[in-house]
C-alpha positions in Angstrom: 107.1 120.7 70.2 110.0 119.4 68.0 109.2 118.6 64.4 110.0 115.5 62.8 112.3 115.5 59.8 111.2 112.2 58.2 108.2 113.3 56.0 105.6 112.5 58.4 103.1 114.9 60.0 101.0 114.8 63.0 97.0 114.1 62.3 96.5 117.8 63.4 99.0 118.8 61.1 97.7 116.9 58.3 94.3 118.2 58.7 94.9 122.0 58.7 97.3 121.4 55.9 94.1 120.0 54.0 92.0 123.3 55.1 95.0 125.3 53.3 94.7 123.1 50.2 90.9 123.6 50.1 91.2 127.4 50.4 90.0 128.0 53.8 91.0 131.3 55.1 88.9 131.4 58.3 88.4 129.1 61.1 85.9 129.8 64.1 86.6 127.8 67.2 86.1 127.2 71.0 89.2 125.4 72.1 89.2 122.1 74.0 91.9 119.5 75.2 90.3 116.9 72.9 91.7 118.4 69.5 95.0 120.2 71.0 97.5 118.9 68.3 95.0 120.3 65.7 95.0 123.9 67.7 99.0 123.8 67.7 98.9 123.0 64.0 97.0 126.3 63.5 100.2 128.1 65.4 102.4 128.4 62.4 100.0 128.0 59.5 98.2 131.3 57.7 94.7 130.8 58.6 92.8 133.6 60.7 91.6 131.7 63.6 88.8 133.2 65.6 88.1 132.1 69.2 84.5 132.5 70.0 83.0 132.5 73.7 80.5 129.6 72.7 80.4 127.0 70.3 76.9 127.9 68.9 78.6 131.3 68.1 81.4 129.6 66.3 79.2 127.3 64.1 76.9 130.2 63.3 79.9 132.6 62.5 81.2 129.9 60.0 77.8 129.1 58.3 77.7 132.9 57.6 80.5 132.4 55.6 79.3 129.8 53.9 76.2 131.7 53.0 78.1 134.4 51.8 80.9 132.5 49.4 79.4 129.3 48.7 82.3 127.3 49.9 82.2 125.8 53.3 82.3 127.5 56.5 84.8 126.0 59.0 84.2 125.4 62.9 86.2 123.3 65.5 84.6 122.5 68.5 85.3 120.2 71.7 83.8 116.7 72.5 80.2 116.4 74.4 79.1 119.6 75.2 81.2 121.5 72.9 79.4 119.3 70.1 75.9 119.5 71.7 76.4 123.4 71.8 77.3 123.5 68.3 74.3 122.0 67.1 72.0 125.1 66.5 74.7 126.5 63.7 74.6 122.8 62.2 70.8 123.0 62.3 70.8 126.2 60.6 73.2 125.1 57.8 70.6 122.0 57.2 67.6 124.1 56.9 69.1 127.1 55.2 71.1 124.7 52.4 74.6 126.2 53.8 77.9 124.3 53.2 79.4 123.9 56.5 82.0 121.4 58.1 82.2 121.3 62.0 85.2 119.4 63.2 84.5 117.9 66.6 87.1 116.6 69.3 86.7 112.8 70.4 87.5 110.5 73.0 90.6 108.5 72.3 90.1 105.4 70.3 91.0 102.7 73.0 88.1 104.6 75.4 85.3 104.5 73.0 81.8 102.9 74.0 82.8 103.0 77.4 81.0 106.5 77.8 84.2 108.2 78.9 84.5 111.6 79.6 82.3 114.0 77.3 81.8 111.0 74.7 79.3 111.0 72.2 78.4 108.7 69.2 78.6 111.4 66.6 76.8 109.7 63.9 74.0 108.8 66.2 73.9 112.5 67.5 74.0 114.3 64.1 73.1 111.6 61.7 69.7 113.1 60.8 70.9 116.7 60.9 74.1 116.7 59.0 74.6 115.5 55.5 77.5 113.2 57.0 78.5 112.5 60.1 81.6 110.3 60.2 84.9 109.7 62.4 88.6 109.5 61.4 90.3 106.4 62.7 93.6 106.8 60.5 95.8 110.2 60.1 96.7 108.7 56.6 92.8 108.9 55.3 92.6 112.5 56.7 93.0 114.0 53.2 90.6 111.6 51.6 88.0 112.2 54.1 88.3 115.9 54.3 88.3 116.1 50.6 85.1 114.2 50.5 83.6 116.4 53.3 84.0 119.5 51.1 82.5 118.1 48.0 79.7 116.6 50.4 78.8 120.1 52.0 78.8 121.7 48.5 77.3 119.2 46.1 73.6 118.9 45.4 71.5 120.6 48.1 74.5 122.2 50.1 74.4 121.3 54.0 76.4 120.5 57.2 79.1 117.7 57.7 80.2 116.8 61.1 83.5 114.9 61.6 84.9 113.5 64.7 88.7 113.8 65.8 89.9 111.3 68.4 92.6 112.9 70.3 95.1 110.2 69.7 94.5 110.0 66.1 95.5 113.7 66.1 99.0 113.1 67.6 99.5 110.0 65.7 102.3 110.6 62.7 101.8 109.5 58.9 103.4 110.1 55.7 100.5 110.8 53.0 100.2 113.3 50.3 97.6 116.2 50.7 94.4 116.0 48.5 93.9 117.9 45.1 91.8 121.2 45.9 88.4 121.0 45.6 85.8 122.9 43.5 82.1 122.3 43.7 80.7 120.2 41.1 78.3 122.2 38.7 74.9 120.7 37.6 73.6 122.1 34.4 70.1 121.7 32.8 69.7 119.7 29.8 69.0 121.2 26.5 65.6 119.3 26.2 64.8 120.9 29.8 65.5 124.3 28.6 63.3 123.5 25.3 60.2 122.3 27.4 60.8 125.5 29.7 60.7 127.9 26.6 57.6 126.3 25.4 55.9 126.6 28.8 56.8 130.5 29.1 55.7 131.0 25.6 52.1 129.4 26.2 51.8 131.2 29.8 49.3 133.9 30.2 50.3 135.0 34.1 53.7 133.6 34.9 55.6 134.2 37.8 59.4 133.4 39.0 60.3 132.4 42.6 64.0 132.6 43.3 65.3 131.0 46.5 67.6 128.5 47.9 71.4 128.5 47.8 74.2 127.7 45.3 73.6 130.9 43.8 76.6 133.5 42.7 76.5 137.4 41.6 76.9 136.0 38.2 74.1 133.8 38.5 71.8 136.7 40.0 72.9 138.9 37.2 71.7 136.4 34.6 68.5 136.2 36.5 68.2 139.9 36.3 68.8 139.8 32.4 66.2 136.9 32.2 63.6 139.1 34.1 64.4 141.8 31.9 64.1 140.3 28.5 61.1 138.4 29.4 59.7 141.4 31.6 58.4 138.5 34.0 57.8 139.3 37.7 60.1 137.9 39.9 59.6 137.2 44.0 62.3 135.8 46.4 61.7 133.4 49.0 62.0 133.7 53.0 65.3 135.5 53.6 66.4 135.4 50.1 65.5 138.9 49.1 69.1 139.4 47.8 68.9 137.3 44.8 67.7 140.1 42.8 67.8 144.0 43.1 64.7 144.9 45.0 64.6 148.3 42.8 64.6 146.0 39.2 61.6 146.7 37.5 60.5 143.1 37.6 60.8 142.6 41.4 57.4 141.5 43.0 58.4 141.2 46.4 59.2 138.8 49.5 57.4 135.3 49.7 57.8 135.0 53.6 56.0 136.1 56.7 54.0 139.0 56.3 53.6 138.4 52.7 51.9 141.5 50.8 48.4 140.2 50.1 48.6 141.4 46.3 51.7 139.4 45.8 50.0 136.4 47.5 47.1 136.8 45.2 49.2 137.2 42.4 51.0 134.0 42.6 47.9 132.1 43.4 46.4 133.6 40.3 49.5 132.4 38.2 49.4 129.7 35.5 52.9 128.8 35.6 55.3 129.2 38.3 59.1 128.8 37.9 60.8 127.8 41.3 64.5 128.2 41.3 66.6 126.8 43.8 64.3 126.9 46.8 62.1 124.1 48.2 59.2 126.1 48.8 58.9 124.9 52.7 56.5 126.1 55.5 57.3 129.6 55.5 57.6 130.7 51.8 54.5 128.3 50.8 52.4 130.0 53.5 52.0 126.7 55.6 51.9 124.5 52.7 48.7 126.5 51.6 50.2 128.4 48.4 50.4 125.3 46.2 48.2 122.1 46.4 50.0 118.9 47.7 51.4 116.8 45.7 49.6 118.0 42.6 49.7 121.9 42.3 47.1 123.4 40.3 49.5 125.8 38.5 52.0 124.6 36.1 55.0 124.2 38.4 58.8 124.1 37.0 61.0 123.2 39.8 64.6 123.6 39.3 67.0 122.5 42.2 70.4 120.9 42.6 69.4 117.8 44.8 67.4 115.4 43.0 65.9 114.3 46.2 64.0 117.4 46.7 62.4 117.2 43.3 58.9 115.7 43.7 59.6 115.5 47.6 56.5 117.4 48.2 55.3 119.0 45.1 54.8 117.0 41.7 56.2 119.4 39.2 55.2 119.7 35.6 58.9 119.9 34.8 61.6 119.1 37.3 65.0 120.1 36.4 68.0 118.8 38.2 70.4 121.9 38.3 72.1 124.2 40.3 71.1 127.9 40.3 74.4 128.7 38.9 74.1 126.5 36.0 70.3 127.1 35.2 70.7 130.8 35.6 73.4 130.8 33.0 71.2 128.5 30.8 68.5 131.2 30.7 70.8 133.4 28.7 69.8 131.1 25.8 66.0 131.5 25.9 64.0 133.5 23.8 61.1 135.5 24.9 57.7 135.0 23.0 57.1 137.6 20.1 54.4 139.3 21.9 55.0 139.2 26.1 51.3 139.5 27.0 52.0 139.7 30.7 54.0 143.1 30.7 51.4 145.1 32.4 50.9 142.5 35.3 54.7 142.7 35.9 54.6 146.4 36.1 51.7 146.2 38.6 53.7 143.7 40.9 56.7 145.9 41.0 54.4 149.0 41.8 52.6 147.1 44.4 56.0 146.2 46.0 57.2 149.6 45.8 54.0 150.7 47.4 54.0 148.1 50.0 57.4 149.0 51.2 57.8 152.9 50.6 56.8 154.4 53.7 56.9 153.1 57.5 53.5 152.0 59.0 52.6 153.9 61.9 53.6 152.5 65.5 53.0 153.2 69.0 55.4 154.6 71.3 58.5 156.8 70.6 60.5 154.4 68.3 59.1 153.4 64.8 61.5 150.8 63.8 60.1 151.1 60.2 61.4 154.6 59.9 64.9 153.4 61.2 64.9 150.8 58.8 64.1 153.2 55.8 66.6 155.6 57.1 69.2 152.9 56.9 68.3 151.7 53.4 68.6 155.4 52.3 72.2 155.8 54.1 74.0 152.4 54.0 76.3 151.6 51.1 74.8 149.2 48.7 77.2 146.3 49.7 76.2 146.4 53.1 75.5 143.4 55.2 72.4 143.2 57.1 72.4 140.4 59.7 69.1 139.2 61.5 68.5 136.7 64.1 64.9 135.5 64.7 61.8 137.4 65.8 59.2 139.7 65.1 61.5 142.6 64.9 63.0 141.2 61.5 59.6 141.7 59.8 60.4 145.4 59.5 63.6 144.7 58.1 62.2 142.2 55.5 59.6 144.8 54.4 61.2 148.0 54.7 65.0 147.5 53.4 65.7 147.4 49.9 68.6 144.8 49.3 70.6 145.9 46.3 73.6 143.5 46.0 73.9 139.6 46.2 74.2 138.0 49.8 73.9 141.0 51.6 71.0 139.7 53.6 72.5 137.1 56.0 69.8 135.6 58.2 68.5 132.3 59.5 65.9 130.5 57.2 65.4 128.0 60.0 64.2 130.8 62.2 67.0 130.2 64.8 67.5 133.0 67.8 70.7 134.3 68.5 71.8 134.3 64.8 72.6 137.7 64.3 75.4 138.6 66.4 77.9 135.8 65.5 77.0 135.7 61.6 77.6 139.6 61.7 81.2 138.6 63.4 81.6 136.1 60.7 81.1 138.1 57.7 82.8 141.4 59.1 85.8 138.9 60.1 86.1 137.8 56.2 84.9 141.1 54.4 86.4 144.0 56.9 86.0 146.4 54.5 82.4 146.4 54.1 79.7 147.8 56.5 77.7 145.2 58.8 74.7 145.9 60.5 72.9 143.5 62.9 69.4 143.7 63.7 69.0 141.6 67.1 65.5 141.7 69.2 66.4 141.7 73.2 65.5 138.0 73.8 67.3 137.2 70.5 70.5 139.3 71.3 71.3 137.5 74.8 71.1 134.0 73.4 74.4 134.8 71.8 75.4 138.4 73.0 78.7 137.0 74.1 80.3 137.1 70.9 80.2 140.7 71.2 83.1 140.4 73.5 85.0 138.2 70.6 84.2 141.5 68.2 86.1 143.7 70.7 88.7 141.2 71.2 89.7 141.1 67.4 88.8 144.3 66.7 86.0 143.8 64.4 83.6 146.9 64.2 79.7 146.2 63.4 76.8 147.7 64.6 74.0 145.8 66.6 70.6 147.4 66.7 69.1 145.9 69.7 65.3 145.9 69.4 64.3 146.2 73.1 60.4 145.3 73.7 60.6 143.6 77.0 59.2 140.5 75.4 59.7 137.4 73.4 57.7 139.1 70.6 56.8 136.4 68.2 55.5 134.1 71.1 53.5 136.9 72.5 51.9 137.4 69.4 50.7 134.1 68.9 49.8 133.8 72.5 47.6 136.9 72.1 45.8 135.1 69.2 45.3 131.8 70.7 44.9 132.9 74.4 44.3 136.4 74.8 45.0 138.3 78.0 46.8 135.0 79.3 50.1 136.3 79.3 52.8 134.0 80.5 56.2 133.0 80.0 57.1 135.8 77.5 57.8 138.9 79.4 61.5 140.0 80.1 63.5 142.0 81.9 66.5 143.6 80.3 69.8 145.1 81.0 71.0 148.5 79.9 72.4 147.3 76.4 74.4 150.3 75.8 76.2 149.9 79.3 76.4 146.1 78.3 78.5 147.2 75.2 80.7 149.8 77.1 81.4 147.2 80.1 82.9 144.6 77.2 85.1 147.6 75.7 82.8 148.8 72.8 80.4 151.7 71.9 76.8 151.8 73.2 74.2 154.2 73.1 70.4 154.1 73.9 67.6 155.7 71.7 64.2 156.2 72.7 63.0 158.5 70.0 62.9 157.8 66.1 64.6 161.4 65.3 67.7 160.3 67.6 68.8 157.4 65.8 70.6 159.1 62.8 73.0 161.0 65.3 73.4 157.4 67.2 74.3 155.5 64.1 77.0 157.9 63.1 78.2 158.3 66.6 78.6 154.5 66.5 80.1 154.2 63.1 82.7 157.4 64.4 83.7 155.1 67.1 85.6 152.5 65.1 84.5 150.2 67.8 81.7 147.0 68.0 78.8 148.9 68.9 75.2 148.5 70.3 72.5 150.9 69.4 69.8 150.2 72.4 66.5 151.0 70.9 63.4 151.3 73.4 60.4 150.1 71.3 57.1 149.7 72.8 56.0 146.2 73.6 52.5 146.9 71.6 54.3 147.4 68.6 54.1 143.7 67.2 54.5 143.6 63.3 54.6 146.4 60.5 50.8 146.0 60.3 49.2 144.5 63.6 49.7 145.8 67.4 49.2 143.3 70.2 46.2 145.1 71.3 44.9 144.6 67.7 45.4 141.1 67.8 44.2 140.5 71.0 40.9 142.5 70.4 40.6 140.8 67.0 40.8 137.4 68.8 38.2 138.1 71.7 35.9 139.4 69.2 36.1 136.2 67.0 35.8 134.2 70.3 32.5 136.2 71.0 31.2 135.5 67.7 
């Protein structure tokens, strides 16, 4: 296509130029005729465009980059079914508080409201899921709206933005300057807030810090670690946010999520001061909203959150601080510990409890002990390795036994979305090719987005997937045995040879049915230099690190007889 020399650009060109202005380096997409003009603009602009095999994979890969960098991940999908396929990634960004921008093709403006081919009302469909859902009618407004999208995705509580792009708007020409580049707006705690917090800390007998949510940075986590060290206070992390402090820090008390250490649960309930930084303490970390009384917690609660709308939404805090974790963590440097720290022994005990809980893998039925494999990986992977997980009981072994040592090295869906592990591994390995990436996926979990393994092969993105094959939808089977023991229905799976699957796609594949064989298999996968799948054959009875399906069933049957 010949380019005009009159100072105008097509809407597609203006759009992609805004991405460059705002520092975007990677975009994930599934192509569609509805945004061909934008695709054409990518042809001669220096953004790495990764073409995925399904829109959910594209949005999840982009969301993973948002998780790691704190800047919006970007995905492009086509109208109608492309947009609805993308919705899982948008929902993850919502529940995980991740900045994400999804551009969606739309029917031409003159065809709207006729239910034209693949037409959707994006404001109605995504209005409750996205922070902002809008449509661009005029190419001259693209810089304004895209700039607002970046600020909206990042500011306050981060989340997804959905922007519909009428196909005729993208080919229309306009002369308009680019927007200035955006930077997230930092929110800092006030001096009065920090003075009140210091008084509360000085008056406390058994405080604990809970770190969660997003809007953290490597510098902020370092400030949190120094605060924990100076105050010698126990710090726990919420569900799938373990990377917010080095788990070998002497103050680390453990993970407040599924399968929580009972000693940590008791410690939190017995505390007199809880400082919740960044998180919302939603269903999983709150242990189904049983950890704190609602709306007025029995303990003194300090809630720090970048979204003012989250403060007091569920829990009435004694002290509410509207600040991003980055700004708040920096302000922690100015607090002074009390002259006598009375909780030192409790902090030491909390960390000892964590080490004991995670040191050795629990015995498991069958030839493969997933806990022992996770322990081997934690002892042999570089500390900056990314571990990605989808959703399912298999992830409980990762949460319990892997010790995350660096910021943003655990990429998992707080929303509990299956199929997340493979595309998130694709995203982070694409953005950080020099770092090791290992994905854990269940058998049912893997096949929800396993097609993105082909994307990894196409672009030579070598990460390693550990497929944990127990022949069942394990989490649902666990609940089934507890609620309806022996009545197994709709949870059994017949699976392919996942190693052969990898080879058929042009990657490396190997099957492991004995724990002792895993190390050699992993080294062979690394040596191959290819996207790889290690197919673990795990006993179906191995339900969680602490309980077998048989044990769950027998406990339920015994309770029913009592």
